N, C-alpha and C positions, 0 to 999 in steps of 0.2 A: 481660394482653393486651387490646387494644382494636382495633376495626376501623379501617382507614385512613379510612373515612368518618366516624369520630369525630374524626379529626384534621384532615380537609379536607372542605369543602363541594364537592360534585360538580355542575358546571354551574350555578353561581350565576346567578340572574337578572341581566339587564343593569341597570347602575346607572341611577338616575333623574336623575342630574345632567345638566344641559343642555350639549349639544355643538353648536357652530356647524357648519353643513354644510361650511364651507370649512376647518375645522380639519384639521391633518395628524395622522394616526394611523399606527401600524405595521401592516404587512400580512405575514402569515406563511403562505404556501402549504406544502403537504407537502414540496415539492421543496427548500425552504429550510432544512430541518432534517436533521441527519445521523442515521445509524443508531447513533451514539454518544451521542445526546441533546443535540446542540448546535445553536444557531441560527447559521447561517453566512452567509446572504445577506440583508442588511437592506434591506427595501423600505418605502416610505411611500406612502400614498394619502390623498386627501381623504375626510373622513368621509362625505360624501354619496355617494361611489362604492362604499362597502363596507358601509354601515349595514344593508343588507338582503341576505339570502342567505349570510351568513358567520357564523362563531362569534365571539362577543364575549369579550374577556378584558381584564384589567387588570395593571398593574405587579406583578410578583412571583408571578403565577399560574403554575401548572405545566400544560403542554400534553402530552397523552398521546394518541398515535395509536391509534384504536380499531379500525381496519379491517385485515383481513389483506391483504397480508403485512407492511404497515408496522409493525403492532404487534409481530409476532414479530421483526422486524428491529431493534427498539429505538428507533424514531423517537419523538421528543418533545423538549421543551426546557423550560428555566426562563425565562420571559418577563421579562427584565430589560433596562432601557434602552429602554422603549417610548416612541415619540413622544407627548408629552402624557400619558404614563401609560396609554395605551389602545391596544389592538390588535384586529385581526380576522384570522381565518384560515379554513382549510377547515372544513367542517362535520364532517369526520372526526376532529376533536379532542374528547376529553373535557377539561374544564377543572377542575383541582383547585386550590382556594383554601384556604390554611392557615387554620384557625380561630384564635381568639385565643390558645389555649394550645399552639399548634404552630408550628414554624419552617418557613417555605417551602422553605428549602434542604434540610431533612430530608425533607420530602414529595417534593421533586424526586429526591433520591438513592434513595428507595424506588421511585419511578416507573420508574427505569431498572435496578433490581435484577433480575438474571436469574431469581430464584425467583418474583418477582411476575409477570414476563412469562410464565413457564412456566405458572403457575396461571391467568393471564388467558387464555391460549390455550385451556385446557381449558374455560373458561366461555363461549366464543364461541357466538353464536347466528346463525341466518340460513342462506341457501343457500350452496352451494360458490362460492368466489370473492368472495362479498359478506358474509362473516362478520364480526361486530363484537363487541367486548367491551361487555356491558350495564353501565350505570352502577351497577347493584346489586352488581356484583362488588366494588367498593371498600367497600361496606357489610358485606361478608362476609370480606374479606381481613384477617387478624389480624396486628398488629405489637405489639412490646413497648411497654408504657406507660412512657415515659421523660419526665422533666421537660423543659420547654422550654429551660432553659439548657443541659442536656446534649445535647438535640437540636441546638441551635445549634453547640455545640462539635464534634459529630460531623460536621455539615454543613461546618464550616470545615476539618476535617482532610481529608475526602474531596474538597472543592473544591480544596484545595492540590494534591492528586495530579492532579485534572482539569486544572489550569493547567499542570502539568509535562507532561502528555500533550499538551495543545494546543500548548505552546511547542515540544516536540520534533517534533511533526508539521509545524509551520510551518517549522522548520529543515530538515526532510527535503525539503519542497517547494522551499524556496529552494536547497538544495544540488543537487537534481535539475535545477533550471533552470540552475544554474552548470555542471553536468556536460554538459547539452545544448549550451550555448554553447562549452564547452571542446572537446568532440568536433568540433563544426563548424569551429572555428578551427584546432585543432591538426592535424586530419586532412585539411584542404584547403590550409592555408598553412604549417604547420610552424614550426620555430624555427631562426633563423639561427645562425651560428657564435658570435655574441655573446650568445646566449640570448634574443633578442627575437623576438616573434611577427612574421612577415612580413606585409606588406600591399602592395597594388599601387601605393601611393603611394611606397613606399620600396624596393621590390624588383621584380625582373623576374618576370613570370608568362607562361605560355603555355597554349594550348588543348591538351586531351588528351581521350581517350575518357572520362575521369572528370571532365571540366570543367576549369576554370582551375586550374593548379597552378604552383608555383614552377619556374623554369627548371632548378634543380638536380635536380628529380625526374624520374623516368621512370615509365612505366606498362607493365606486362607481365603475362603470365598467371601464375597461382599456381604452376603446375608448374615455372616457371623458378627458383623459390626453395625448392622442396621436394624431399625425397629420395624420398618415395612417398606415394600416396593409397590408402587401403583402407577396408574396412568389414567388419562381422561378417556372418555367414551365419545362416540359419534353423537351428534345432535346438539352440540353447543351453538350452532348457528342461530337457533331461535332465541338465544340469550344475548346476542351481540347488541351493543349500545354505543352511543357516541361518547359516553362517559361511564364511570363506575369503576369496578374492580379491573385490575390488569389481567389480560388473558395471554399467557405465554405460549409461543409457537416456536418451531425450529429456527425461524428467522431471528429470534431474540437470543440465540446462542451463536457463539463465534469460535472459530479455531485459533484465533490470535491469543486468546486468554480465557479465563474461566469467569470473567465478569459478564453480566448480561448486557445485551445491546438493546437500548430502550428508545432508539430514534423512531422506530416504526411500531408503535404499540397498538394493540387492539384492546377493546374494553367490553365487559359483559356485566349484565345484571344477573348474578349467578342464582341458580335454584337453591332453595333452602331445603335440600333433600340430601340423601346419603351421597349422591354424585357430587354435589357441591362441597360437602365436608371432606370427602375422600380425596379430592383433587386440589384442595386448598394448600397453598405453600406457606412455609414458616422460615424464618431466618436460619441459614445453615443447610437447608435442603439441597440435595444434589440433583441436578437435572441432566438427563442423558437422552440424546436423540435416538429413536429406535426405528425410524423408517427412512427410506431414501439415503441421505448422507448420514451413515451411522456413526455414533460415538462422538458427537459434538457435546462438550461438557459446559455446564454452567452451575454456579452456586448462588443461592438466594442471599443477598447481603442483609445486614442488620438494618432495620428501619425500612424495609422494602414496602410494607403495606399489604393490603389485601390483593391476592393474586391466585390464579388457577392455571392448570396445565391442560393442553389438549391431548388428543389420543396419540400424537406422534412423539410425545415426550414421556420418559419414565421418571417418576418422582421417587427419589430414595431418601428416606428419613434416617439419618445415622444416629447411633447411640453416642452422645457427646463424651461419655466417660471412656469410650473405646476408640473413637475415630474423630479426627479433626476434619471437618467437611472440606476445607480448602486444601488440606494435604491430599486427601483422597481425590479431590477434583483435579489437582495438578498431576497426580500420578496417572489418572485415567486419560488425561489429555496429552500425557507424554508418551514416549516410545513404548514403555511397558504396557500401558493400557491400549494404545492404538494398535499394537501388534495383535492383541486379542480380537479387536474389532475387525481387523483385516482378515484374520483367519475365519471369523464368522461370515464375512463377506464371501470369501472363497468357498465356504461350505454351503452357499446358497441362501444365506440369511439376508441378502441385500433388500428383499422386499419388506423386511421388518423383523425386529427381534421381539421375542415374547418375554414376559416378565421373569419366568423361571431362568431364562438364559442370563438376564441381567443379574439375578441373584448369585449366579455361579461365576461371575467374573472374579478373577484373582487379584488380590490387593496385598501389599505388605502390611503386616501387623507389627507396629513398633511403639516405643515409649511415647505417650502423649506429649511430653515436653519436647522431644525431638521432632515430632510431627509439627508442632506449633512453630518451632524455630525454622524448619524448612519452608513451611507455608509463608511465614513472614518475609523470608528472603525473596522468594519467588513473587510474592505480592508486591514488594517494594520495586523489584525490577519491572514488573508489569505496569505499575502505576507510573514509573518514570517514562516508559514507552508511550503510555496513554497521554501523558503531559506533552511529550514531544509531538505526537499526532495533533493534539489540540493547538500547539504552537504553529505547526505547519499549516493547519486550516486557516489560522489567522493571517499568516503570511500570504497565502493564496488569495484571501479576501482582500487584503490590502493591495496586492498586485492588480487584481481586477479593477478595484476602484481607482487606483492611480492611472492605469492605462486609459480608462474611460475619461478621466479628467484631463490628463496631460497630453495624450496623443491627439485628442479632438480639439485642443485649445480651450476647453471649458475653464481650466485653471492655467494661468500663466506662471512661468518661473523666472521672469525677467529680473525680479528683485534678488534672485539667488545667483545671478551670473558673476557677481564679484565676490561670492563667498566660496568656501571650499566644502565639498561633501565629506562627511565622515567616512572612514574606511569601512565601517560595519554598521 
């Protein structure tokens, strides 16, 4: 074992090489690095603007946020691609520079490792809210003594997973933008009988309480397309159980989509009374949060099983011949629906919506075939995003496991030293 300070110089003195005042250098404030250890917003400055009052670093150095809570949150980065090989940043960085027998990427991976951050937190000094990790911490923190070639291979393996994480996150952001555009287009313009998105250049539109809509559409109150609207009552606590029927709460709804979030489920042995029958859900039922965070939407999927709602959720049973529950769910979770909830908030309904108010929500009344087409497109996009999130969680799990195995020397990569890592 050796100290990390044996592998990296901490806060190396500024280089003596001459820099012209007009030369462009990179500038990295704390806001431009993520809690995952990445540099995300590239800024440049003239050397004369930053040469005083900021931390100096060079190409390949590792930046480590030393102040709370940035340090605990994982802020830092590997400074690669600096303008003219030079950068400046906040004074709240420690700069770790790999020594000759150490690999910079290996140092970086250690700098974001959760065990190092945990021990760094315990070493902080200073007053509350202004605590910092002293540079001496790195001279005491021990890591396995591994040859530089093996360090380089470990860094390559871990950075491959990092790239997969970054690429998946970028896909999620892109797909979320697509989803926003799709919802805006499909829920205000719809699809004509030929499967084309309508526009005011090619189709007729009209004014409505929901704004401009196709002439084929109408607008009416939710109660015109539903069988009933109800919600749970207080007193369900006595029916809680470790197993049984699912008990749906606001936490099981999400603003990301209209599918239910089932990671944190509660269960009940429901009463065989009118309360139990009244609040029992069926496939296609629409759920709307009616207290605190108003207007979060969910739809009960096919095959959901036995479930009940609490008093914070309105249960809307739609008439299937008039309304596609997923179309209405997407509409209420989109801008047209959320604008109505925002107005209700502003009118003092934040403490809670009553069921008559839910019945009076405005929704578009359109051809069932068109409703189904729109819902299917939005569902497909939502499922794609969900798959990407699932893929991202797997990448993070893999990275955590690999860091534990490789950085600590639990698993060696000597056999890989003569092989080439794949690009992806």
